[in-house]
C-alpha positions as CSV (number, residue, x, y, z in Angstrom):
1,M,14.2,2.4,29.6
2,T,10.6,2.2,28.6
3,D,9.8,2.6,24.9
4,M,7.2,5.3,24.6
5,S,6.7,5.0,20.8
6,N,3.2,5.3,19.5
7,F,3.4,2.2,17.4
8,E,5.6,-0.9,17.9
9,S,6.7,-1.5,14.3
10,L,6.3,-0.7,10.6
11,T,7.0,-2.7,7.5
12,I,7.6,-0.8,4.3
13,F,7.3,-3.1,1.3
14,Y,7.8,-2.6,-2.4
15,P,6.4,-4.9,-5.1
16,M,9.1,-5.1,-7.8
17,W,9.3,-6.3,-11.4
18,N,12.5,-5.4,-13.2
19,E,13.5,-2.6,-11.0
20,E,17.3,-2.9,-11.1
21,D,17.6,0.9,-11.7
22,T,15.5,1.9,-8.7
23,I,15.8,-0.8,-6.0
24,E,18.8,0.6,-4.2
25,R,17.4,4.2,-4.1
26,A,14.0,2.8,-2.9
27,V,15.5,0.9,0.0
28,K,17.7,3.9,1.0
29,A,14.6,6.1,1.0
30,A,12.7,3.6,3.2
31,F,15.6,3.7,5.7
32,E,15.5,7.4,5.8
33,A,11.8,7.4,6.4
34,G,12.0,4.7,9.0
35,D,14.8,6.4,10.9
36,A,12.8,9.7,10.9
37,L,9.8,7.9,12.3
38,I,11.8,6.4,15.1
39,A,13.3,9.9,15.9
40,E,9.8,11.3,16.0
41,G,8.7,8.7,18.5
42,E,6.1,7.2,16.1
43,I,7.6,3.7,15.9
44,S,10.1,1.6,17.7
45,R,11.5,-0.3,14.7
46,Y,11.0,-0.9,11.0
47,D,11.9,-3.3,8.3
48,V,11.9,-3.2,4.5
49,L,10.3,-6.0,2.5
50,I,11.0,-6.5,-1.2
51,I,8.6,-8.6,-3.3
52,N,10.5,-9.7,-6.4
53,D,7.8,-10.7,-8.9
54,A,9.9,-13.0,-11.1
55,S,12.1,-10.2,-12.4
56,T,14.2,-11.0,-15.4
57,D,16.9,-8.3,-14.8
58,R,19.3,-7.9,-11.9
59,T,16.5,-7.1,-9.4
60,P,16.7,-10.5,-7.6
61,E,20.5,-10.4,-7.3
62,I,20.5,-6.8,-5.9
63,A,17.7,-7.5,-3.5
64,D,19.5,-10.5,-2.1
65,A,22.7,-8.5,-1.7
66,L,20.8,-5.8,0.2
67,A,19.2,-8.4,2.5
68,A,22.5,-10.0,3.1
69,S,24.1,-6.6,4.1
70,D,21.3,-5.4,6.4
71,Q,19.0,-7.4,8.6
72,R,16.3,-4.8,8.2
73,V,15.8,-6.0,4.6
74,S,14.1,-9.2,3.5
75,V,13.1,-10.5,0.1
76,V,10.3,-12.8,-1.2
77,H,10.9,-14.2,-4.6
78,H,8.0,-15.2,-6.9
79,P,9.0,-18.1,-9.1
80,T,6.4,-16.9,-11.7
81,N,5.1,-13.5,-12.4
82,R,2.0,-12.8,-10.3
83,K,1.4,-9.1,-11.4
84,L,0.5,-6.3,-8.9
85,G,-2.3,-8.1,-7.1
86,G,-0.2,-11.2,-6.4
87,S,2.7,-9.1,-5.3
88,L,0.6,-7.1,-2.9
89,K,-1.0,-10.2,-1.4
90,S,2.5,-11.6,-0.8
91,G,3.6,-8.3,0.8
92,F,0.6,-8.1,3.1
93,A,1.0,-11.8,4.1
94,N,4.7,-11.5,4.8
95,A,4.7,-8.1,6.5
96,T,5.4,-8.4,10.3
97,G,4.9,-4.7,11.4
98,E,2.0,-3.4,13.4
99,L,1.7,-0.9,10.5
100,I,2.2,-1.7,6.8
101,L,3.1,0.8,4.1
102,Y,3.2,-0.2,0.5
103,T,4.5,1.9,-2.4
104,D,6.3,1.5,-5.7
105,A,10.1,1.2,-6.2
106,D,10.2,4.3,-8.5
107,L,9.2,6.5,-5.5
108,P,6.2,8.3,-6.8
109,F,6.2,10.6,-3.7
110,D,8.7,11.9,-1.2
111,M,9.0,9.1,1.4
112,A,9.2,11.8,4.1
113,E,5.4,12.0,3.7
114,T,5.3,8.7,5.6
115,I,5.7,10.7,8.8
116,K,2.6,12.6,8.1
117,A,0.7,9.4,7.1
118,V,1.5,7.7,10.4
119,R,0.6,10.8,12.4
120,L,-2.8,11.0,10.5
121,L,-3.5,7.4,11.2
122,R,-2.8,7.9,14.9
123,I,-4.6,11.2,15.4
124,Y,-7.7,10.2,13.6
125,Q,-7.6,6.6,14.9
126,A,-7.9,5.5,11.3
127,D,-7.2,2.0,10.0
128,I,-6.0,3.0,6.5
129,V,-4.4,6.1,5.1
130,S,-4.8,6.4,1.4
131,A,-2.9,9.2,-0.4
132,Y,-3.7,10.9,-3.7
133,R,-1.7,13.0,-6.1
134,F,-2.0,16.8,-6.2
135,D,-0.8,17.1,-9.8
136,R,-0.8,14.4,-12.4
137,T,-0.2,16.5,-15.6
138,G,3.2,14.8,-16.0
139,E,1.5,11.5,-16.9
140,G,0.0,12.8,-20.2
141,A,-3.6,13.5,-21.3
142,R,-4.5,9.9,-22.1
143,R,-3.7,8.5,-18.7
144,L,-5.4,11.5,-17.0
145,V,-8.6,10.7,-18.8
146,Y,-8.4,7.0,-18.0
147,S,-7.8,7.9,-14.3
148,Y,-10.6,10.3,-14.1
149,A,-13.1,7.9,-15.6
150,Y,-11.9,5.0,-13.6
151,N,-12.1,6.8,-10.2
152,H,-15.5,8.3,-11.0
153,L,-16.8,4.8,-11.9
154,I,-15.4,3.3,-8.7
155,Q,-16.9,6.1,-6.6
156,T,-20.3,5.5,-8.2
157,V,-20.2,1.7,-8.0
158,F,-18.8,1.2,-4.5
159,G,-19.6,4.5,-2.8
160,L,-16.0,5.2,-2.0
161,R,-15.5,8.9,-1.4
162,L,-11.8,8.7,-2.2
163,R,-9.6,10.2,-4.8
164,D,-6.9,8.5,-6.9
165,M,-7.6,5.0,-5.5
166,N,-4.9,3.2,-7.4
167,F,-2.0,5.4,-6.2
168,A,0.7,3.4,-4.6
169,F,0.8,5.0,-1.2
170,K,-1.3,3.2,1.4
171,L,-0.6,2.9,5.1
172,M,-2.7,0.5,7.2
173,R,-2.9,-1.4,10.4
174,R,-1.9,-5.1,9.9
175,S,-5.0,-6.0,12.0
176,V,-7.1,-5.0,9.0
177,F,-6.0,-8.2,7.2
178,E,-7.5,-10.4,10.0
179,H,-10.8,-9.6,8.4
180,V,-10.0,-8.5,4.8
181,E,-9.1,-11.3,2.3
182,L,-7.9,-10.0,-1.0
183,K,-8.5,-11.9,-4.2
184,S,-7.6,-9.7,-7.2
185,E,-4.5,-10.6,-9.1
186,G,-4.2,-7.4,-11.1
187,S,-4.3,-3.7,-10.6
188,F,-7.8,-3.7,-9.2
189,I,-6.4,-4.9,-5.9
190,D,-6.1,-1.3,-4.5
191,V,-9.8,-0.7,-5.0
192,E,-10.7,-4.1,-3.6
193,L,-8.7,-3.4,-0.4
194,L,-10.5,0.0,0.1
195,A,-14.0,-1.3,-0.8
196,R,-13.8,-4.4,1.5
197,A,-12.4,-2.3,4.3
198,Q,-15.1,0.3,4.0
199,R,-17.8,-2.3,3.8
200,L,-16.6,-3.9,7.0
201,G,-16.6,-0.5,8.8
202,F,-12.9,0.3,8.9
203,S,-11.9,3.9,9.0
204,I,-10.1,5.4,5.9
205,V,-8.6,8.9,5.7
206,Q,-6.9,10.4,2.7
207,F,-4.4,13.2,2.1
208,G,-2.6,14.7,-0.9
209,V,1.0,14.5,-1.8
210,D,3.3,15.9,-4.5
211,Y,3.7,13.4,-7.3
212,F,6.9,12.5,-9.1
213,P,6.2,10.6,-12.4
214,R,8.3,7.5,-13.2
215,T,11.6,8.3,-14.9
216,R,13.2,4.9,-14.7
217,G,11.9,1.4,-15.3
218,I,8.7,0.4,-16.9
219,S,5.0,1.1,-16.0
220,T,2.6,-1.7,-16.9
221,L,-0.6,0.0,-16.1
222,S,-3.2,1.6,-18.4
223,S,-2.9,-1.1,-21.1
224,N,-6.2,-2.3,-22.6
225,S,-5.8,-5.8,-21.2
226,V,-5.2,-4.4,-17.7
227,I,-8.2,-2.2,-17.9
228,M,-10.5,-5.0,-19.1
229,K,-9.3,-7.3,-16.2
230,M,-10.0,-4.5,-13.7
231,L,-13.6,-4.1,-15.0
232,R,-14.2,-7.9,-14.7
233,E,-12.9,-7.9,-11.2
234,M,-15.0,-4.9,-10.4
235,S,-18.2,-6.7,-11.4
236,G,-17.3,-9.7,-9.2
237,L,-16.5,-7.7,-6.2
238,R,-19.7,-5.7,-6.4
239,S,-21.7,-8.9,-6.1
240,E,-19.5,-10.3,-3.3
241,L,-19.7,-7.1,-1.1
242,K,-23.5,-7.5,-0.8
243,S,-22.9,-10.4,1.5
244,L,-20.6,-8.6,3.8
245,T,-21.8,-6.8,6.9
246,P,-19.9,-4.3,9.1
247,L,-17.8,-5.7,11.9
248,P,-18.9,-5.2,15.6
249,A,-17.8,-1.9,17.2
250,E,-15.7,-3.8,19.7
251,V,-13.7,-5.3,16.8
252,L,-13.3,-2.0,14.9
253,R,-12.5,0.1,18.0
254,P,-11.2,-2.3,20.7
255,W,-9.6,0.5,22.7
256,E,-13.1,1.8,23.5
257,F,-14.2,-1.5,25.0
258,G,-11.1,-2.4,27.0
259,T,-10.2,-5.2,24.7
260,G,-7.2,-3.6,23.1
261,S,-5.3,-0.4,22.9
262,D,-5.0,2.3,20.3
263,S,-1.6,3.9,20.0
């Protein structure tokens, strides 16, 4: 029987550091989302990738047990802690799906939203779908102020007309990484991905989701050291982007030139 799915495969990956309390729930949610996407005819298959960023709790042990019990799960272990940027680069490098979704192990949104994200990517022939949070009041006033100032600064510096750029819900075509090389080691990597992709001419769409603040584990964002590192990386990226030029239309939209197909 011919497979009529819109996309061949999806990799859902989670960067994890000390997520022993959330890892099993996260993998189960990924299975539910993947099964629903298959039932909808959006994908033919999926896999779940765990990036263990040198965790010091039981995360490595649980991750290996999950991988041993189900062939859809694989694990990459970092011998030393590489922070969010290093973990995302490992995830993008090891993902095998035609589509790649990354999010956090604490499930900041309902994974059922993945179905909508894939549909939006397909309908609008987008290369990246970036989600934003409808309501962030549960995070507290200080973090809300940080986020507002940061996003406004990014919009001004890079011309990115997007909201909530550091939110951990991004779906993209793996082909994007044939042209985008990420360098950030810290939390700035989300913006770097979006800014490089936009500069090269890739299409980005966004949509809003209900947000569920972290109730387990530890968040490492919003510290002064993290913020200062992000500002340094912002300055470096701004200079580097000036040398990038948009990719040819036949690379960005191969289905229009008979050199590829859009699902």
